[in-house]
All heavy atoms as an XYZ file, in Angstrom:
642
protein
N       0.846     -1.172      0.000
C       0.000      0.000      0.000
C       0.890      1.234      0.000
O       1.899      1.292      0.678
C      -0.922      0.003      1.215
C      -1.857      1.199      1.203
S      -3.002      1.298      2.585
C      -4.133      0.010      2.171
N       0.490      2.225     -0.769
C       1.237      3.471     -0.807
C       0.285      4.637     -0.579
O      -0.935      4.484     -0.606
C       1.952      3.619     -2.155
O       1.015      3.646     -3.201
N       0.860      5.808     -0.340
C       0.058      7.015     -0.180
C       0.617      8.102     -1.086
O       1.820      8.159     -1.356
C       0.051      7.531      1.276
O       1.384      7.839      1.663
C      -0.537      6.523      2.219
N      -0.280      8.943     -1.557
C       0.090     10.112     -2.344
C      -0.588     11.303     -1.700
O      -1.805     11.287     -1.468
C      -0.345      9.955     -3.818
C       0.423      8.807     -4.470
C      -0.119     11.262     -4.578
C       0.009      8.504     -5.894
N       0.194     12.336     -1.395
C      -0.334     13.557     -0.802
C      -0.433     14.627     -1.878
O       0.531     14.883     -2.606
C       0.570     14.039      0.332
C       0.559     13.090      1.513
O      -0.516     12.548      1.828
O       1.620     12.898      2.127
N      -1.603     15.255     -1.943
C      -1.866     16.276     -2.948
C      -2.308     17.574     -2.293
O      -2.923     17.565     -1.224
C      -2.985     15.811     -3.891
C      -2.751     14.513     -4.655
C      -4.045     14.070     -5.329
C      -1.652     14.694     -5.667
N      -1.996     18.683     -2.954
C      -2.556     19.988     -2.602
C      -3.633     20.267     -3.626
O      -3.371     20.279     -4.829
C      -1.485     21.077     -2.674
C      -0.434     20.974     -1.603
C       0.613     22.068     -1.716
O       0.349     23.114     -2.357
O       1.702     21.866     -1.179
N      -4.854     20.476     -3.155
C      -6.004     20.648     -4.033
C      -6.542     22.068     -3.881
O      -6.789     22.528     -2.769
C      -7.096     19.605     -3.710
C      -8.298     19.778     -4.627
C      -6.533     18.193     -3.840
N      -6.723     22.742     -5.008
C      -7.227     24.114     -5.008
C      -8.746     24.138     -5.078
O      -9.360     23.244     -5.653
C      -6.677     24.867     -6.221
C      -5.190     25.038     -6.226
C      -4.705     25.763     -7.467
O      -5.470     26.571     -8.035
O      -3.574     25.502     -7.877
N      -9.328     25.169     -4.497
C     -10.741     25.444     -4.685
C     -11.701     24.765     -3.737
O     -12.908     24.910     -3.899
N     -11.217     24.047     -2.745
C     -12.132     23.418     -1.794
C     -12.514     24.443     -0.735
O     -11.644     25.028     -0.094
C     -11.481     22.208     -1.124
C     -11.158     21.083     -2.059
S     -10.621     19.581     -1.195
C      -9.206     20.149     -0.256
N     -13.832     24.648     -0.561
C     -14.255     25.656      0.396
C     -15.366     25.202      1.335
O     -15.751     25.966      2.219
C     -14.710     26.916     -0.355
O     -15.785     26.602     -1.218
N     -15.885     23.981      1.138
C     -16.995     23.545      1.984
C     -17.085     22.019      1.998
O     -16.331     21.333      1.308
C     -18.315     24.130      1.473
S     -18.812     23.517     -0.149
N     -18.020     21.516      2.767
C     -18.221     20.078      2.863
C     -18.614     19.451      1.539
O     -18.267     18.307      1.251
N     -19.324     20.188      0.717
C     -19.691     19.682     -0.599
C     -18.447     19.456     -1.450
O     -18.362     18.479     -2.204
C     -20.644     20.660     -1.294
O     -21.028     20.172     -2.549
N     -17.472     20.344     -1.329
C     -16.204     20.189     -2.052
C     -15.497     18.910     -1.603
O     -14.949     18.176     -2.429
C     -15.288     21.382     -1.796
S     -15.894     22.955     -2.418
N     -15.494     18.661     -0.310
C     -14.877     17.441      0.222
C     -15.535     16.222     -0.413
O     -14.857     15.291     -0.846
C     -14.982     17.393      1.764
C     -14.535     16.040      2.295
C     -14.166     18.518      2.385
N     -16.870     16.236     -0.499
C     -17.585     15.118     -1.111
C     -17.241     14.975     -2.589
O     -17.034     13.864     -3.079
C     -19.095     15.283     -0.938
C     -19.534     15.073      0.489
O     -18.891     14.366      1.254
N     -20.636     15.699      0.863
N     -17.175     16.099     -3.323
C     -16.848     16.045     -4.745
C     -15.451     15.479     -4.963
O     -15.234     14.655     -5.862
C     -16.942     17.427     -5.379
C     -18.333     17.937     -5.501
N     -18.644     19.264     -5.357
C     -19.505     17.302     -5.737
C     -19.943     19.430     -5.508
N     -20.484     18.253     -5.741
N     -14.490     15.921     -4.158
C     -13.109     15.442     -4.283
C     -13.048     13.946     -3.974
O     -12.427     13.168     -4.707
C     -12.166     16.254     -3.377
C     -10.818     15.583     -3.206
C     -11.996     17.665     -3.939
N     -13.707     13.542     -2.912
C     -13.726     12.130     -2.535
C     -14.369     11.286     -3.627
O     -13.831     10.237     -4.014
C     -14.469     11.939     -1.200
O     -13.810     12.722     -0.197
C     -14.482     10.485     -0.771
N     -15.486     11.744     -4.164
C     -16.186     11.003     -5.214
C     -15.388     10.950     -6.506
O     -15.521     10.005     -7.280
C     -17.557     11.616     -5.466
C     -18.518     11.395     -4.325
C     -19.822     12.156     -4.497
O     -20.062     12.814     -5.499
N     -20.672     12.079     -3.486
N     -14.545     11.939     -6.755
C     -13.708     11.926     -7.957
C     -12.581     10.903     -7.842
O     -12.155     10.324     -8.840
C     -13.127     13.315     -8.206
N     -12.096     10.677     -6.613
C     -10.935      9.809     -6.415
C     -11.279      8.357     -6.095
O     -10.565      7.443     -6.495
C     -10.050     10.383     -5.302
C      -9.422     11.745     -5.607
C      -8.743     12.310     -4.365
C      -8.453     11.650     -6.770
N     -12.353      8.116     -5.367
C     -12.692      6.758     -4.919
C     -12.838      5.740     -6.055
O     -12.423      4.598     -5.886
C     -13.974      6.775     -4.084
C     -13.767      7.187     -2.651
C     -13.244      6.035     -1.856
C     -13.325      6.344     -0.370
N     -12.998      5.214      0.446
N     -13.408      6.104     -7.217
C     -13.587      5.099     -8.278
C     -12.292      4.684     -9.001
O     -12.299      3.728     -9.758
C     -14.522      5.790     -9.278
C     -15.091      6.954     -8.578
C     -14.115      7.333     -7.525
N     -11.205      5.380     -8.756
C      -9.955      5.057     -9.439
C      -9.449      3.709     -8.928
O      -9.352      3.491     -7.719
C      -8.904      6.168     -9.222
C      -9.397      7.465     -9.859
C      -7.552      5.757     -9.791
C      -8.544      8.672     -9.558
N      -9.141      2.802     -9.843
C      -8.669      1.476     -9.424
C      -7.467      1.571     -8.482
O      -6.524      2.326     -8.727
C      -8.269      0.809    -10.746
C      -9.100      1.500    -11.777
C      -9.217      2.922    -11.298
N      -7.549      0.837     -7.378
C      -6.478      0.793     -6.401
C      -6.665      1.727     -5.223
O      -6.051      1.549     -4.182
N      -7.513      2.737     -5.356
C      -7.743      3.684     -4.256
C      -8.578      2.994     -3.189
O      -9.666      2.492     -3.465
C      -8.442      4.966     -4.751
C      -8.872      5.842     -3.576
C      -7.538      5.747     -5.689
N      -8.036      2.962     -1.966
C      -8.778      2.354     -0.859
C      -9.236      3.383      0.170
O     -10.189      3.140      0.891
C      -7.931      1.282     -0.144
O      -6.727      1.874      0.315
C      -7.627      0.123     -1.076
N      -8.549      4.535      0.241
C      -8.930      5.554      1.220
C      -8.592      6.933      0.696
O      -7.544      7.132      0.069
C      -8.202      5.313      2.551
C      -8.708      6.243      3.641
O      -9.937      6.305      3.858
O      -7.874      6.916      4.271
N      -9.480      7.884      0.961
C      -9.266      9.287      0.611
C      -9.516     10.100      1.874
O     -10.611     10.054      2.435
C     -10.220      9.755     -0.514
C     -10.037     11.230     -0.791
C     -10.015      8.925     -1.773
N      -8.502     10.816      2.341
C      -8.626     11.657      3.531
C      -8.428     13.110      3.107
O      -7.358     13.482      2.624
C      -7.592     11.264      4.574
N      -9.474     13.922      3.279
C      -9.446     15.320      2.846
C      -9.369     16.222      4.067
O     -10.173     16.103      4.985
C     -10.709     15.659      2.027
C     -10.682     17.108      1.579
C     -10.843     14.726      0.832
N      -8.393     17.135      4.061
C      -8.281     18.164      5.095
C      -8.684     19.479      4.437
O      -7.890     20.112      3.745
C      -6.851     18.233      5.625
C      -6.702     19.234      6.761
O      -7.565     20.139      6.915
O      -5.706     19.131      7.491
N      -9.929     19.868      4.647
C     -10.484     21.051      4.000
C      -9.706     22.309      4.349
O      -9.402     23.128      3.481
C     -11.959     21.206      4.389
C     -12.708     22.395      3.799
C     -12.734     22.312      2.284
C     -14.118     22.446      4.358
N      -9.362     22.455      5.606
C      -8.683     23.674      6.062
C      -7.338     23.891      5.371
O      -7.014     24.995      4.952
C      -8.494     23.637      7.573
C      -7.965     24.948      8.133
C      -7.936     24.940      9.646
O      -8.900     24.452     10.267
O      -6.932     25.422     10.199
N      -6.555     22.827      5.231
C      -5.228     22.974      4.628
C      -5.239     22.783      3.113
O      -4.277     23.129      2.432
C      -4.253     21.966      5.244
O      -4.574     20.651      4.832
N      -6.306     22.189      2.590
C      -6.372     21.910      1.163
C      -5.586     20.682      0.756
O      -5.312     20.467     -0.416
N      -5.234     19.846      1.733
C      -4.459     18.632      1.444
C      -5.375     17.417      1.374
O      -6.348     17.302      2.109
C      -3.400     18.403      2.526
C      -2.225     19.282      2.368
N      -2.166     20.545      2.909
C      -1.058     19.102      1.708
C      -1.011     21.103      2.604
N      -0.325     20.252      1.867
N      -5.015     16.509      0.465
C      -5.727     15.255      0.308
C      -4.694     14.131      0.316
O      -3.699     14.199     -0.411
C      -6.530     15.229     -1.013
C      -7.175     13.876     -1.232
C      -7.576     16.336     -1.022
N      -4.932     13.134      1.130
C      -4.063     11.952      1.178
C      -4.843     10.777      0.607
O      -5.922     10.440      1.090
C      -3.618     11.651      2.596
C      -2.825     10.332      2.676
C      -2.140     10.188      3.989
N      -0.944     11.037      3.919
C      -0.117     11.249      4.921
N      -0.335     10.706      6.086
N       0.935     12.015      4.760
N      -4.278     10.174     -0.428
C      -4.907      9.038     -1.094
C      -4.058      7.807     -0.809
O      -2.840      7.830     -0.998
C      -5.018      9.273     -2.614
C      -5.745      8.120     -3.278
C      -5.722     10.601     -2.901
N      -4.697      6.737     -0.347
C      -3.996      5.499     -0.012
C      -4.528      4.353     -0.851
O      -5.688      4.352     -1.259
C      -4.193      5.157      1.467
O      -3.746      6.204      2.282
N      -3.654      3.374     -1.076
C      -4.058      2.172     -1.783
C      -2.938      1.618     -2.632
O      -1.771      1.998     -2.485
N      -3.294      0.737     -3.529
C      -2.350      0.187     -4.503
C      -2.401      1.109     -5.712
O      -3.136      0.881     -6.661
C      -2.746     -1.236     -4.876
N      -1.655      2.177     -5.656
C      -1.773      3.278     -6.604
C      -0.816      3.125     -7.779
O       0.080      3.945     -7.995
C      -1.541      4.603     -5.873
C      -2.464      4.821     -4.668
C      -2.040      6.032     -3.872
C      -3.906      4.940     -5.129
N      -1.038      2.090     -8.557
C      -0.181      1.828     -9.705
C      -0.263      2.931    -10.754
O       0.706      3.187    -11.456
C      -0.551      0.487    -10.345
C      -0.300     -0.676     -9.397
O       0.599     -0.562     -8.531
O      -1.001     -1.684     -9.516
N      -1.422      3.569    -10.887
C      -1.589      4.616    -11.891
C      -0.830      5.885    -11.504
O      -0.535      6.713    -12.348
C      -3.069      4.927    -12.090
N      -0.524      6.058    -10.228
C       0.257      7.189     -9.770
C      -0.528      8.479     -9.637
O      -1.735      8.536     -9.836
N       0.210      9.527     -9.296
C      -0.379     10.823     -8.994
C      -1.038     11.472    -10.206
O      -2.026     12.184    -10.064
C       0.680     11.748     -8.417
N      -0.502     11.236    -11.380
C      -1.066     11.890    -12.564
C      -2.518     11.490    -12.791
O      -3.344     12.321    -13.153
C      -0.213     11.603    -13.794
C       1.110     12.340    -13.738
C       1.873     12.282    -15.040
O       1.247     12.068    -16.091
O       3.089     12.465    -14.986
N      -2.839     10.245    -12.570
C      -4.225      9.779    -12.728
C      -5.130     10.440    -11.690
O      -6.253     10.846    -11.986
C      -4.275      8.250    -12.591
C      -5.664      7.669    -12.590
C      -6.291      7.719    -13.987
N      -7.543      7.008    -14.011
C      -8.740      7.594    -13.878
N      -8.820      8.889    -13.729
N      -9.842      6.880    -13.890
N      -4.643     10.572    -10.478
C      -5.421     11.224     -9.425
C      -5.653     12.695     -9.755
O      -6.773     13.208     -9.640
C      -4.691     11.099     -8.084
C      -4.399      9.688     -7.583
C      -3.552      9.747     -6.324
C      -5.684      8.907     -7.346
N      -4.588     13.385    -10.175
C      -4.703     14.806    -10.494
C      -5.595     15.033    -11.706
O      -6.332     16.021    -11.760
C      -3.326     15.412    -10.697
C      -2.552     15.512     -9.387
S      -0.986     16.368     -9.523
C      -0.036     15.169    -10.452
N      -5.575     14.127    -12.650
C      -6.449     14.239    -13.818
C      -7.917     14.123    -13.412
O      -8.758     14.898    -13.871
C      -6.082     13.161    -14.835
O      -6.950     13.198    -15.939
N      -8.219     13.182    -12.533
C      -9.598     13.008    -12.055
C     -10.065     14.247    -11.296
O     -11.202     14.688    -11.457
C      -9.703     11.768    -11.172
N      -9.181     14.822    -10.499
C      -9.538     16.032     -9.763
C      -9.737     17.206    -10.709
O     -10.678     17.993    -10.554
C      -8.473     16.357     -8.718
C      -8.444     15.407     -7.523
C      -7.221     15.673     -6.659
C      -9.723     15.531     -6.704
N      -8.873     17.353    -11.693
C      -9.017     18.438    -12.668
C     -10.332     18.303    -13.424
O     -11.030     19.297    -13.656
C      -7.834     18.436    -13.630
N     -10.695     17.069    -13.784
C     -11.966     16.833    -14.469
C     -13.150     17.247    -13.594
O     -14.192     17.641    -14.105
C     -12.108     15.367    -14.870
C     -11.204     14.969    -16.026
O     -10.625     15.866    -16.695
O     -11.052     13.753    -16.256
N     -12.989     17.140    -12.279
C     -14.045     17.517    -11.340
C     -14.009     19.010    -11.004
O     -14.856     19.497    -10.271
C     -13.925     16.696    -10.062
N     -13.018     19.732    -11.537
C     -12.933     21.173    -11.306
C     -12.045     21.578    -10.147
O     -12.123     22.703     -9.668
N     -11.188     20.668     -9.700
C     -10.305     20.935     -8.570
C      -8.849     20.709     -8.981
O      -8.345     19.588     -8.872
C     -10.651     20.036     -7.379
C     -12.027     20.299     -6.833
C     -13.134     19.592     -7.313
C     -12.243     21.270     -5.862
C     -14.405     19.838     -6.839
C     -13.518     21.524     -5.375
C     -14.588     20.802     -5.871
O     -15.851     21.064     -5.400
N      -8.154     21.739     -9.449
C      -6.742     21.565     -9.829
C      -5.922     21.097     -8.626
O      -6.155     21.539     -7.500
C      -6.305     22.961    -10.266
C      -7.563     23.737    -10.465
C      -8.621     23.100     -9.614
N      -4.973     20.212     -8.884
C      -4.159     19.664     -7.806
C      -2.717     19.525     -8.254
O      -2.423     19.466     -9.446
C      -4.705     18.307     -7.381
N      -1.840     19.478     -7.255
C      -0.424     19.205     -7.505
C       0.076     18.349     -6.347
O      -0.579     18.242     -5.306
C       0.389     20.483     -7.633
C       0.415     21.333     -6.374
C       1.208     22.597     -6.590
C       1.223     23.448     -5.323
N       2.008     24.663     -5.514
N       1.225     17.750     -6.538
C       1.810     16.968     -5.464
C       2.079     17.879     -4.273
O       2.502     19.026     -4.440
C       3.104     16.301     -5.927
C       2.931     15.219     -6.994
C       4.291     14.747     -7.494
C       2.137     14.049     -6.445
N       1.860     17.377     -3.080
C       1.995     18.199     -1.880
C       3.416     18.693     -1.660
O       3.612     19.717     -1.035
C       1.505     17.434     -0.655
N       4.397     17.993     -2.207
C       5.772     18.467     -2.043
C       6.086     19.620     -2.986
O       7.206     20.097     -3.027
C       6.765     17.315     -2.251
C       6.759     16.774     -3.659
O       6.136     17.327     -4.559
N       7.455     15.670     -3.860
N       5.092     20.068     -3.768
C       5.260     21.228     -4.626
C       5.728     20.910     -6.029
O       5.785     21.787     -6.871
N       6.074     19.662     -6.305
C       6.530     19.302     -7.643
C       5.332     18.935     -8.504
O       4.709     17.905     -8.282
C       7.496     18.124     -7.567
N       4.959     19.786     -9.453
C       3.803     19.464    -10.284
C       4.115     18.339    -11.261
O       5.240     18.223    -11.743
C       3.524     20.765    -11.041
C       4.842     21.456    -11.069
C       5.558     21.055     -9.802
N       3.144     17.504    -11.510
C       3.282     16.478    -12.543
C       2.858     17.089    -13.863
O       2.252     18.147    -13.906
C       2.413     15.278    -12.200
N       3.170     16.431    -14.956
C       2.881     16.974    -16.286
C       1.412     17.328    -16.446
O       1.082     18.377    -16.983
C       3.308     15.972    -17.346
N       0.509     16.472    -15.967
C      -0.912     16.736    -16.154
C      -1.389     17.922    -15.325
O      -2.402     18.523    -15.634
C      -1.733     15.494    -15.817
O      -1.582     15.168    -14.457
N      -0.671     18.277    -14.276
C      -1.076     19.409    -13.451
C      -0.887     20.721    -14.190
O      -1.503     21.722    -13.843
C      -0.288     19.431    -12.145
N      -0.051     20.744    -15.212
C       0.194     21.969    -15.966
C      -0.684     22.083    -17.195
O      -0.636     23.075    -17.900
C       1.667     22.014    -16.402
C       2.585     22.094    -15.215
O       2.270     22.713    -14.225
N       3.727     21.446    -15.306
N      -1.482     21.088    -17.482
C      -2.323     21.087    -18.663
C      -3.633     21.792    -18.350
O      -4.334     21.415    -17.421
C      -2.628     19.631    -19.104
O      -1.393     18.961    -19.281
C      -3.436     19.608    -20.381
N      -3.965     22.844    -19.125
C      -5.227     23.531    -18.871
C      -6.404     22.592    -19.085
O      -6.406     21.776    -19.998
C      -5.250     24.654    -19.912
C      -3.882     24.737    -20.471
C      -3.215     23.428    -20.214
N      -7.403     22.736    -18.249
C      -8.582     21.897    -18.342
C      -9.791     22.798    -18.531
O     -10.019     23.711    -17.738
C      -8.769     21.055    -17.050
C     -10.063     20.273    -17.111
C      -7.578     20.144    -16.861
N     -10.541     22.571    -19.594
C     -11.763     23.336    -19.821
C     -12.878     22.659    -19.042
O     -13.296     21.557    -19.358
C     -12.092     23.362    -21.304
N     -13.314     23.297    -18.010
C     -14.353     22.731    -17.162
C     -15.370     23.819    -16.878
O     -15.003     24.968    -16.657
C     -13.743     22.217    -15.859
C     -14.699     21.392    -15.069
N     -15.601     21.940    -14.207
C     -14.911     20.054    -15.036
C     -16.323     20.982    -13.653
N     -15.922     19.831    -14.142
N     -16.662     23.490    -16.855
C     -17.678     24.520    -16.651
C     -17.550     25.264    -15.329
O     -18.004     26.388    -15.214
C     -19.004     23.749    -16.705
C     -18.668     22.314    -16.686
C     -17.225     22.174    -17.045
N     -16.907     24.664    -14.341
C     -16.765     25.328    -13.047
C     -15.364     25.903    -12.859
O     -15.030     26.329    -11.766
C     -17.065     24.344    -11.928
C     -18.491     23.899    -11.915
C     -18.730     22.997    -10.740
N     -19.322     21.778    -11.241
C     -19.322     20.641    -10.612
N     -18.757     20.529     -9.458
N     -19.888     19.592    -11.124
N     -14.558     25.918    -13.903
C     -13.180     26.415    -13.793
C     -13.204     27.844    -13.260
O     -14.036     28.657    -13.638
C     -12.494     26.365    -15.146
N     -12.270     28.142    -12.385
C     -12.205     29.467    -11.775
C     -13.011     29.569    -10.511
O     -12.849     30.486     -9.740
N     -13.931     28.624    -10.304
C     -14.724     28.618     -9.073
C     -14.324     27.476     -8.186
O     -14.987     27.185     -7.211
C     -16.202     28.512     -9.399
C     -16.737     29.708    -10.099
C     -18.221     29.711    -10.205
N     -18.810     28.382    -10.170
C     -20.068     28.148    -10.426
N     -20.874     29.108    -10.732
N     -20.539     26.913    -10.368
N     -13.250     26.786     -8.524
C     -12.772     25.699     -7.697
C     -13.637     24.459     -7.729
O     -13.499     23.590     -6.890
N     -14.550     24.368     -8.698
C     -15.372     23.189     -8.815
C     -16.558     23.170     -7.878
O     -17.388     22.282     -7.935
N     -16.666     24.144     -7.015
C     -17.722     24.141     -6.005
C     -18.927     24.953     -6.463
O     -18.781     26.000     -7.087
C     -17.183     24.713     -4.698
S     -18.378     24.667     -3.370
N     -20.088     24.471     -6.121
C     -21.309     25.167     -6.493
C     -21.600     26.353     -5.577
O     -22.438     27.195     -5.891
C     -22.481     24.193     -6.477
S     -22.750     23.433     -4.853
N     -20.902     26.455     -4.447
C     -21.199     27.537     -3.502
C     -20.368     28.783     -3.758
O     -20.600     29.805     -3.154
C     -20.999     27.062     -2.068
S     -19.285     26.740     -1.618
N     -19.315     28.670     -4.609
C     -18.414     29.799     -4.819
C     -18.736     30.526     -6.000
O     -18.703     31.351     -6.653
């Protein structure tokens, strides 16, 4: 089992936590998603063979840009994503 720590932008409420969790849970190998709303950090645990790029892609698709928590962006984190909620952090309350 491994863990990947991410910094996720745009989370501002409990609904955001649910959206982020729902975006990550279906990814093969993900067994746990722990979201810290206050810090904007998400820890994903499991057999994460697909790696951080797959996780960040799923979050970007949900309207929540993310990067590795150590500050090193992966290639997919730099790719612009056209999403209807872009700029609002993916949340319906913002």
